[in-house]
C-alpha positions as CSV (number, residue, x, y, z in Angstrom):
1,M,0.2,0.2,0.0
2,Q,2.6,2.3,0.9
3,K,4.3,1.9,-2.2
4,R,1.5,3.0,-3.9
5,V,0.9,6.1,-2.1
6,N,4.4,6.4,-2.8
7,H,3.9,6.3,-6.4
8,L,0.9,8.7,-6.6
9,I,3.0,11.3,-5.0
10,A,6.5,10.5,-6.8
11,I,4.3,11.6,-10.6
12,K,2.1,13.8,-9.2
13,A,-1.5,12.3,-9.4
14,F,-1.8,14.2,-6.0
15,T,-0.2,16.9,-4.2
16,R,-1.1,19.1,-1.6
17,Q,-2.9,21.5,-3.9
18,S,-4.7,18.9,-5.7
19,L,-5.9,17.2,-2.5
20,P,-10.2,16.3,-2.9
21,V,-10.4,16.5,0.9
22,P,-9.1,19.0,3.7
23,I,-5.9,17.9,5.7
24,P,-6.6,17.4,9.0
25,P,-4.7,19.6,11.8
26,G,-1.2,18.6,12.4
27,A,-1.5,15.4,9.9
28,P,0.9,14.8,6.9
29,W,-0.6,15.1,3.8
30,E,0.7,12.5,3.1
31,S,-1.8,10.6,5.1
32,V,-4.6,11.7,3.5
33,V,-3.2,10.4,0.3
34,K,-2.9,6.5,1.8
35,A,-6.7,7.1,3.6
36,L,-7.8,7.6,0.4
37,L,-6.4,5.1,-1.3
38,E,-7.6,2.6,1.7
39,K,-10.9,4.1,1.2
40,W,-11.0,3.6,-2.8
41,E,-10.2,0.0,-2.5
42,D,-12.6,-1.2,0.4
43,E,-15.6,0.2,-2.0
44,R,-14.5,-2.3,-4.6
45,T,-14.0,-5.3,-2.2
46,G,-14.7,-8.3,-4.0
47,Y,-14.2,-6.9,-7.8
48,L,-14.3,-9.1,-10.6
49,S,-11.2,-9.4,-12.8
50,V,-11.3,-11.1,-16.2
51,P,-9.1,-11.3,-19.3
52,S,-9.2,-10.0,-22.5
53,A,-8.1,-12.0,-25.4
54,I,-6.7,-8.9,-27.4
55,L,-3.8,-7.1,-26.3
56,F,-4.0,-2.9,-25.7
57,D,-0.8,-2.9,-27.7
58,T,-2.6,-4.8,-30.5
59,L,-5.4,-2.7,-30.9
60,L,-3.1,0.3,-30.5
61,R,-1.3,-1.0,-33.9
62,R,-4.8,-1.7,-36.0
63,S,-5.9,1.6,-35.5
64,D,-3.6,3.2,-37.5
65,Q,-6.1,1.9,-40.2
66,P,-8.1,4.5,-41.9
67,A,-10.9,6.4,-40.3
68,G,-13.9,5.0,-40.9
69,I,-13.5,1.9,-41.5
70,F,-14.6,-0.4,-38.5
71,P,-12.9,-4.0,-38.0
72,L,-14.4,-6.7,-40.2
73,I,-15.9,-8.3,-36.8
74,T,-18.7,-5.4,-36.9
75,E,-20.6,-7.0,-40.0
76,H,-21.7,-9.9,-37.9
77,L,-24.3,-9.3,-35.6
78,A,-25.1,-12.8,-34.9
79,T,-22.0,-13.1,-33.1
80,V,-22.8,-11.0,-30.3
81,K,-24.9,-13.9,-29.5
82,S,-21.6,-15.5,-28.1
83,F,-19.7,-12.9,-26.6
84,A,-19.0,-12.9,-23.4
85,Y,-21.6,-11.3,-21.5
86,Y,-21.1,-9.0,-17.6
87,P,-24.4,-7.8,-16.3
88,S,-24.4,-5.1,-14.1
89,C,-25.6,-7.2,-11.2
90,L,-22.4,-8.4,-11.0
91,G,-21.0,-5.1,-9.7
92,I,-17.4,-4.0,-10.3
93,L,-15.9,-5.2,-13.0
94,R,-11.7,-5.2,-14.2
95,I,-10.5,-6.0,-17.8
96,R,-7.3,-6.6,-17.9
97,D,-5.3,-8.2,-20.8
98,A,-2.4,-10.5,-20.7
99,K,0.5,-7.8,-20.2
100,G,-1.4,-6.5,-17.5
101,V,-3.4,-3.6,-18.9
102,I,-6.5,-2.4,-18.2
103,L,-9.0,-2.2,-21.3
104,G,-12.0,-1.4,-19.1
105,Y,-13.6,-1.0,-15.6
106,R,-16.7,-0.8,-14.1
107,F,-17.4,1.0,-10.9
108,K,-20.5,2.3,-9.1
109,I,-21.1,6.2,-9.0
110,P,-23.4,7.3,-5.9
111,P,-27.4,8.2,-6.6
112,H,-26.8,11.5,-5.5
113,L,-25.0,12.6,-8.3
114,L,-27.0,11.1,-11.2
115,T,-30.2,12.5,-9.7
116,T,-28.2,16.1,-10.2
117,L,-26.9,14.7,-13.5
118,N,-30.7,13.8,-14.7
119,N,-32.7,17.3,-12.9
120,S,-30.1,19.3,-14.3
121,S,-30.2,18.0,-17.9
122,Q,-34.1,18.9,-18.6
123,T,-32.7,22.7,-17.8
124,L,-31.0,22.5,-21.6
125,D,-32.9,23.1,-24.4
126,S,-34.1,20.4,-26.6
127,R,-31.7,21.2,-29.9
128,G,-31.4,19.2,-32.8
129,T,-30.2,15.5,-33.4
130,G,-26.5,14.1,-32.9
131,T,-24.7,10.7,-33.8
132,G,-22.9,10.7,-29.3
133,G,-20.3,9.6,-28.2
134,G,-16.8,11.5,-27.4
135,G,-15.9,12.9,-30.5
136,D,-16.8,13.1,-33.8
137,G,-15.9,9.7,-34.6
138,G,-17.4,6.8,-36.8
139,D,-21.6,6.5,-37.3
140,R,-23.2,4.0,-39.1
141,S,-26.8,3.4,-39.6
142,A,-27.7,6.3,-37.8
143,Q,-31.8,5.7,-37.8
144,G,-34.1,7.5,-35.3
145,P,-33.3,11.0,-33.8
146,Y,-31.8,11.3,-30.4
147,E,-29.7,14.6,-28.9
148,S,-26.1,14.8,-28.4
149,R,-24.4,17.5,-27.1
150,H,-20.6,17.8,-26.9
151,Y,-18.8,20.2,-24.6
152,T,-15.2,20.3,-25.0
153,V,-12.0,22.5,-25.5
154,C,-9.9,21.1,-28.3
155,A,-7.4,22.2,-30.8
156,D,-8.9,20.6,-33.7
157,D,-8.0,22.9,-36.3
158,G,-4.2,22.5,-35.2
159,K,-4.1,25.6,-34.3
160,K,-5.5,27.0,-31.2
161,Y,-7.4,25.7,-27.9
162,V,-10.9,26.5,-28.9
163,E,-14.4,26.0,-26.8
164,S,-16.9,23.9,-29.2
165,Q,-19.6,25.6,-30.9
166,E,-22.4,23.9,-29.2
167,L,-21.4,25.3,-25.7
168,L,-20.7,28.5,-26.9
169,R,-24.5,28.6,-28.3
170,D,-25.6,27.3,-25.4
171,G,-23.7,30.2,-23.5
172,E,-24.4,30.3,-19.5
173,K,-27.5,27.7,-19.2
174,G,-24.4,25.0,-20.8
175,R,-21.7,26.2,-18.2
176,E,-24.3,25.9,-15.7
177,W,-24.9,22.8,-16.1
178,L,-21.3,21.9,-16.5
179,R,-20.8,23.7,-13.0
180,E,-24.0,21.8,-11.4
181,N,-22.4,18.5,-12.3
182,Q,-19.0,19.0,-11.2
183,E,-18.7,17.0,-8.3
184,L,-19.8,13.8,-11.1
185,F,-17.1,15.0,-13.1
186,D,-14.7,15.1,-9.9
187,Y,-15.4,11.6,-8.8
188,C,-15.0,9.8,-11.9
189,S,-11.9,11.5,-12.2
190,N,-10.9,10.6,-8.5
191,Q,-11.7,7.0,-9.7
192,L,-9.6,7.1,-12.5
193,R,-6.7,8.8,-10.8
194,F,-6.6,5.7,-8.8
195,L,-7.2,3.2,-11.5
196,C,-4.5,4.1,-14.1
197,P,-2.9,7.3,-12.3
198,E,-0.5,8.2,-15.1
199,Q,-3.5,8.6,-17.5
200,Y,-4.3,11.3,-14.9
201,V,-1.8,12.7,-14.9
202,R,-0.9,13.2,-18.4
203,M,-4.8,15.0,-18.7
204,T,-4.1,17.0,-15.8
205,R,-0.9,18.4,-15.9
206,S,1.0,20.0,-19.2
207,V,-1.4,20.3,-21.5
208,V,-4.1,22.1,-19.1
209,K,-0.9,24.3,-17.9
210,D,-0.6,24.4,-22.0
211,M,-4.3,25.6,-22.4
212,R,-4.6,28.2,-19.7
213,K,-2.3,30.4,-21.8
214,T,-5.2,30.7,-24.3
215,R,-8.2,33.0,-23.0
216,S,-12.2,32.9,-24.1
217,A,-13.7,36.0,-25.9
218,D,-14.8,36.8,-22.3
219,E,-11.3,36.7,-21.5
220,R,-11.9,33.3,-19.0
221,K,-8.9,31.1,-19.0
222,L,-9.7,27.6,-21.1
223,G,-9.4,24.1,-19.3
224,P,-10.7,21.2,-19.3
225,L,-14.5,20.4,-19.1
226,G,-15.1,17.2,-17.8
227,G,-13.0,17.0,-14.3
228,A,-10.0,15.3,-15.5
229,W,-11.5,15.1,-19.0
230,H,-11.0,17.9,-21.7
231,G,-15.1,17.2,-22.9
232,V,-18.1,15.7,-22.0
233,C,-20.6,14.9,-24.4
234,L,-24.6,14.4,-23.5
235,N,-26.5,12.0,-25.5
236,R,-30.7,12.1,-24.7
237,G,-34.0,10.3,-25.4
238,T,-32.2,7.3,-26.6
239,D,-35.4,4.9,-26.6
240,S,-36.6,1.7,-28.7
241,E,-37.3,3.7,-31.4
242,S,-34.0,5.5,-32.0
243,E,-32.0,2.3,-31.7
244,S,-34.1,0.7,-34.3
245,G,-30.9,0.4,-36.7
246,R,-27.1,-0.6,-36.1
247,R,-25.0,2.1,-34.8
248,C,-21.9,1.4,-34.3
249,R,-19.0,3.8,-33.6
250,Q,-15.5,4.5,-32.9
251,D,-14.4,7.5,-31.9
252,W,-11.1,8.4,-34.2
253,V,-10.6,11.8,-32.6
254,D,-10.1,10.8,-29.5
255,D,-6.8,10.2,-27.6
256,P,-6.1,6.7,-28.1
257,R,-4.0,6.0,-24.8
258,L,-6.6,7.6,-22.7
259,L,-9.9,5.8,-21.7
260,K,-13.0,7.4,-21.8
261,C,-15.9,7.0,-19.2
262,V,-19.6,6.6,-20.1
263,A,-22.5,6.6,-17.8
264,P,-26.2,6.4,-18.3
265,F,-29.0,8.0,-16.7
266,G,-32.5,8.6,-16.8
267,E,-36.2,7.2,-15.2
268,G,-35.3,4.2,-15.9
269,F,-34.6,1.8,-19.4
270,Q,-34.2,-2.0,-20.2
271,G,-31.8,-3.4,-22.6
272,G,-28.9,-0.7,-23.8
273,D,-25.9,-3.5,-23.6
274,L,-22.6,-2.1,-24.2
275,V,-21.2,-4.2,-26.7
276,L,-16.6,-4.2,-27.4
277,W,-16.1,-5.9,-30.7
278,Q,-12.8,-6.5,-31.0
279,M,-13.0,-7.3,-27.1
280,K,-15.8,-9.6,-27.8
281,M,-17.5,-9.0,-24.3
282,R,-20.9,-7.5,-24.1
283,I,-21.3,-5.0,-20.9
284,G,-24.4,-4.5,-18.7
285,L,-24.4,-0.4,-17.6
286,E,-27.5,0.4,-15.7
287,I,-27.9,3.9,-14.3
288,G,-25.7,3.9,-11.2
289,D,-23.1,2.2,-13.6
290,G,-19.7,4.4,-15.1
291,F,-17.4,2.6,-17.6
292,F,-14.0,3.1,-18.9
293,F,-12.8,2.1,-22.3
294,Y,-10.9,2.8,-24.8
295,G,-13.8,4.5,-27.5
296,S,-11.1,5.5,-30.1
297,L,-9.4,1.9,-30.2
298,V,-12.7,-0.5,-29.6
299,A,-15.3,-0.2,-31.8
300,H,-18.5,-0.5,-29.8
301,E,-22.1,-0.4,-29.8
302,V,-25.1,0.1,-27.6
303,M,-28.0,-2.6,-28.0
304,D,-31.3,-1.8,-28.5
305,I,-33.8,-0.1,-25.5
306,T,-36.4,-2.3,-25.3
307,A,-38.1,-0.2,-22.5
308,G,-37.6,3.1,-21.4
309,V,-35.3,6.2,-22.0
310,R,-31.6,6.0,-22.0
311,N,-29.4,9.2,-21.6
312,S,-26.1,9.0,-21.1
313,I,-22.7,11.5,-20.6
314,D,-19.5,10.3,-22.1
315,L,-16.5,12.2,-20.9
316,F,-13.2,12.2,-23.2
317,T,-10.2,13.9,-24.6
318,H,-9.2,14.9,-28.5
319,A,-6.3,13.6,-29.7
320,S,-5.4,17.5,-31.1
321,N,-4.9,18.7,-27.3
322,Y,-1.8,16.7,-27.5
323,E,-0.7,17.1,-30.7
324,L,-1.0,21.2,-30.3
325,L,1.0,20.8,-27.1
326,D,3.9,19.2,-28.5
327,K,4.2,22.1,-31.3
328,H,4.5,24.3,-28.6
329,M,6.8,22.0,-27.2
330,K,8.8,22.4,-29.5
331,A,9.0,25.4,-30.7
332,T,10.2,26.4,-27.1
333,G,12.9,23.8,-27.6
334,K,11.3,21.6,-24.5
335,V,11.2,18.1,-26.6
336,K,10.8,15.2,-24.5
337,K,13.9,12.8,-24.9
338,Y,13.3,9.4,-24.4
339,P,15.9,7.5,-22.6
340,V,18.6,4.4,-24.1
341,K,16.3,1.6,-22.6
342,A,13.0,2.9,-23.7
343,R,14.3,3.1,-27.4
344,K,15.8,-0.3,-26.7
345,Q,12.3,-1.3,-25.7
346,R,10.5,-0.1,-28.8
347,A,12.7,-2.1,-31.1
348,T,12.1,-5.1,-29.3
349,E,8.1,-4.3,-29.7
350,R,8.8,-3.6,-33.6
351,K,10.7,-6.6,-33.8
352,E,7.4,-8.5,-32.1
353,E,4.7,-6.2,-34.0
354,A,6.5,-7.7,-37.7
355,K,6.2,-11.3,-36.2
356,E,2.8,-10.7,-35.4
357,N,2.5,-8.8,-38.9
358,A,3.8,-11.8,-40.9
359,I,1.3,-14.5,-39.0
360,A,-1.7,-12.2,-39.5
361,R,-0.7,-12.0,-42.9
362,R,-0.3,-15.6,-43.6
363,E,-3.7,-16.3,-41.8
364,I,-5.4,-13.9,-44.2
365,R,-3.7,-15.8,-47.3
366,E,-4.8,-19.1,-46.0
367,G,-8.2,-18.1,-45.4
368,Q,-8.8,-16.9,-48.9
369,K,-7.5,-20.0,-50.0
370,L,-10.3,-22.0,-47.9
371,R,-12.9,-19.6,-49.6
372,Q,-11.8,-20.0,-52.8
373,M,-11.5,-24.1,-52.7
374,A,-15.2,-23.7,-50.7
375,R,-16.4,-21.8,-53.9
376,R,-15.0,-24.6,-56.2
377,N,-16.5,-27.4,-54.1
378,E,-20.0,-25.3,-54.6
379,K,-20.4,-25.5,-58.3
């Protein structure tokens, strides 16, 4: 336990200024970090840990394909029946690959935070329809209207950080909604801070310092809008009619090395399991569940809503923010240098990737031959 506390402090996942609770008089602030970690571990006692058949490295490598091309497995909806199913009643769920990388994590959200989310969302006007999800990723067969809002700070033009047009359009109403739900965003951020502290640091330190150098039209310093995440997507009104067609997506504009967070809310619904295609899993998400996964690497789909209305939020971060940060660092000569050990490790990984690619190409060729032989036999 103490090693983990020391690590959290060393990488600055926690600092004296960023503690979410006050420091007791006379107590060292490090003891507060330990108490918070112990509380987090107690709350997830007995969680279910399951393996993933696919590696994070494999997902990352395959993400190099052009945006808009979904994995072939998504073409076969019937295969979902054979996927591993983890209903919400199983509680906290951790999904890890063979190398120990966390690919998914389901956790519980306090009811009062979702009540605030539901009530505050009703104050926003109903405007237009959208494709939902974290970024402007892929959307197939977007049938049936439902409302989607994206509130984010991003640098998609590659020149500067800007607030999304939807946030500028909604103005003070949108900012009030963000303020009212800040406790929820912080709660989800603290879950990530303990689970994957390096990701939390990546989202909240250097890039945020760079972002705050930019001011809005009314002289506000720009910064993350969803706790640690830089953006929030609010989806409302998904029901049995709006989910009548296929809806598969992949958030290609999101950072591929950062987990996103999804959380359903509302008055109640049935159905709506989350399918993670390449991982061959179906995750049950009910009101009160939050779920982390790599939306930019994993093609995902919400199954049909059979009753009620499903609303949800997505917390995400665009990759463009880090691309702009890199530009600024290079302009000032602050280019990150990788140690020799890291370079050697990367060279080894490339060799392993080359072997895996050769095996994959051979399997494709063999599959093509088998299909050709099958067609000949049919004739």
